[in-house]
C-alpha positions in Angstrom: -110.9 -129.4 -46.0 -111.5 -132.9 -45.6 -114.6 -134.3 -43.5 -112.8 -135.5 -40.3 -111.0 -132.2 -40.1 -114.3 -130.0 -40.6 -116.1 -132.2 -37.9 -113.4 -131.5 -35.5 -113.7 -127.5 -36.0 -117.6 -128.1 -35.7 -117.3 -129.7 -32.5 -114.9 -127.1 -31.3 -117.0 -124.2 -32.4 -120.1 -125.9 -30.5 -118.0 -125.9 -27.3 -117.2 -122.3 -27.9 -120.7 -121.6 -28.3 -121.6 -123.3 -25.0 -118.9 -121.8 -23.1 -119.9 -118.3 -24.6 -123.8 -119.0 -23.7 -122.7 -120.0 -19.8 -120.7 -116.7 -19.6 -123.0 -114.0 -21.6 -126.5 -115.9 -22.1 -126.2 -116.2 -25.6 -125.3 -119.2 -27.8 -124.1 -117.1 -30.6 -120.7 -116.0 -32.2 -122.1 -112.6 -33.1 -119.4 -110.7 -31.0 -116.8 -113.0 -32.6 -113.9 -111.8 -35.2 -112.6 -115.0 -37.0 -109.4 -115.4 -39.1 -109.2 -118.7 -41.2 -105.5 -119.5 -42.3 -105.7 -121.7 -45.6 -109.1 -120.7 -46.4 -108.8 -121.6 -50.2 -111.9 -124.0 -50.5 -110.6 -127.3 -52.1 -113.2 -129.8 -50.8 -115.0 -127.9 -48.2 -115.1 -124.8 -45.8 -115.4 -124.2 -42.2 -116.9 -120.6 -42.8 -120.2 -121.6 -43.0 -119.8 -122.5 -39.0 -118.9 -118.9 -38.3 -122.3 -117.7 -39.8 -123.1 -114.6 -37.7 -119.6 -113.8 -36.7 -119.2 -110.1 -36.3 -116.1 -110.5 -39.0 -114.7 -113.7 -41.0 -111.4 -112.8 -42.7 -109.9 -115.7 -44.8 -106.3 -115.7 -45.9 -104.5 -118.3 -48.3 -101.4 -118.3 -50.5 -103.3 -118.0 -53.8 -106.7 -116.4 -54.6 -109.8 -118.3 -55.1 -112.9 -119.3 -53.5 -113.3 -118.2 -49.7 -109.9 -115.9 -49.8 -110.2 -112.6 -48.9 -106.6 -111.8 -48.8 -103.7 -113.6 -50.5 -100.9 -113.5 -48.2 -99.1 -115.9 -45.8 -100.1 -115.9 -42.0 -96.4 -114.5 -41.1 -97.7 -111.2 -43.1 -100.9 -110.5 -41.2 -99.8 -108.1 -38.1 -102.2 -106.6 -35.4 -100.4 -103.4 -36.2 -102.6 -103.4 -39.4 -105.7 -104.0 -37.3 -105.8 -107.7 -37.9 -106.7 -109.4 -34.6 -109.4 -112.1 -33.8 -111.1 -114.0 -31.0 -110.8 -117.2 -33.0 -107.8 -118.2 -35.5 -108.2 -121.2 -37.5 -105.3 -123.0 -39.4 -107.1 -125.4 -41.3 -105.1 -128.1 -43.4 -102.4 -125.4 -44.1 -99.7 -125.9 -41.3 -98.2 -128.8 -43.3 -98.1 -126.8 -46.5 -95.5 -124.2 -44.4 -92.2 -125.5 -43.8 -92.0 -122.8 -40.9 -94.5 -124.4 -38.5 -93.0 -122.6 -35.6 -93.4 -119.3 -37.6 -97.0 -120.2 -38.5 -97.9 -121.0 -35.4 -96.6 -117.8 -33.7 -98.2 -115.6 -36.6 -101.6 -117.1 -35.9 -101.5 -116.9 -32.0 -100.2 -113.2 -32.1 -103.2 -112.5 -34.1 -105.3 -113.7 -31.1 -106.8 -111.4 -28.5 -106.3 -112.5 -25.1 -108.7 -115.2 -24.0 -109.1 -115.9 -27.6 -108.6 -119.9 -29.4 -106.5 -121.0 -31.8 -108.1 -124.5 -33.7 -105.4 -126.1 -35.9 -106.3 -129.2 -38.3 -103.2 -130.7 -40.0 -101.8 -133.7 -41.8 -99.9 -136.0 -39.5 -97.0 -138.2 -40.5 -99.4 -141.3 -41.3 -101.1 -139.3 -44.1 -99.9 -139.6 -47.5 -98.1 -136.4 -48.6 -100.5 -134.4 -51.0 -100.6 -130.9 -52.5 -102.6 -127.8 -51.8 -105.2 -129.1 -54.1 -105.9 -132.3 -52.3 -104.0 -134.3 -55.4 -100.4 -135.2 -56.0 -97.5 -133.0 -54.4 -96.1 -130.9 -57.3 -92.3 -131.0 -57.8 -91.0 -128.1 -55.4 -94.2 -127.7 -53.5 -93.6 -127.4 -49.7 -94.8 -130.0 -47.6 -93.8 -131.1 -44.1 -96.3 -133.2 -42.0 -96.9 -132.3 -38.5 -95.9 -134.6 -35.6 -98.2 -134.4 -32.7 -95.6 -134.1 -29.9 -93.7 -131.2 -32.2 -97.1 -129.5 -32.4 -97.4 -129.7 -28.8 -94.2 -128.5 -28.2 -94.3 -125.5 -30.3 -98.0 -124.5 -29.0 -96.3 -124.4 -25.5 -93.0 -122.6 -26.8 -95.0 -119.6 -28.2 -97.1 -119.5 -24.8 -100.2 -121.1 -25.7 -102.4 -121.9 -22.5 -105.0 -125.1 -22.3 -103.2 -127.0 -25.2 -105.3 -130.0 -26.2 -104.0 -132.3 -29.1 -105.9 -134.7 -30.7 -104.0 -137.6 -33.0 -106.0 -140.0 -35.6 -103.2 -141.9 -37.0 -105.5 -144.1 -39.1 -106.9 -140.8 -40.9 -103.4 -139.3 -40.8 -104.7 -136.4 -38.7 -103.6 -134.1 -35.7 -105.9 -131.6 -34.1 -105.1 -129.1 -31.5 -107.0 -126.3 -29.6 -105.1 -123.8 -27.7 -105.9 -120.3 -25.7 -104.1 -117.3 -25.4 -103.5 -116.0 -22.0 -102.9 -113.0 -20.2 -99.2 -112.0 -21.2 
């Protein structure tokens, strides 16, 4: 995770803390369960932002630092007990050719009222591998167009969708909420 993506998530977490404090009188995340998709720590992690969370599950396609379970997000289901108040897809969406399936799976893990936070590579960013270096032969990669991300989030039923695009950094960010079905 690069610095700009980390800062975006940090800003969203702070807003969630403030919102939680307004509603519940406490500015902590100790009542939140968090799932991070793409949790392998290449060059930084958002995990410390959620210190004190009730639970934190990091998933990735490979074992390593900050990975609690090796699997694709499409493999997690609420029937197996996985659900969260916050799901983060951090710099992993561009490495999954099934953007819609990735987003839908992450969204379905959210409890009603939960938040989906996304950081991803926009088309302006140079394609990169999962280690942050050159793309390996055969490695999946598909940059995330901001309008396509917006459309996909609306298709899956997300509410309060906000998209931020930094074409200079080649980043796209989003926050969305799961409403009442």
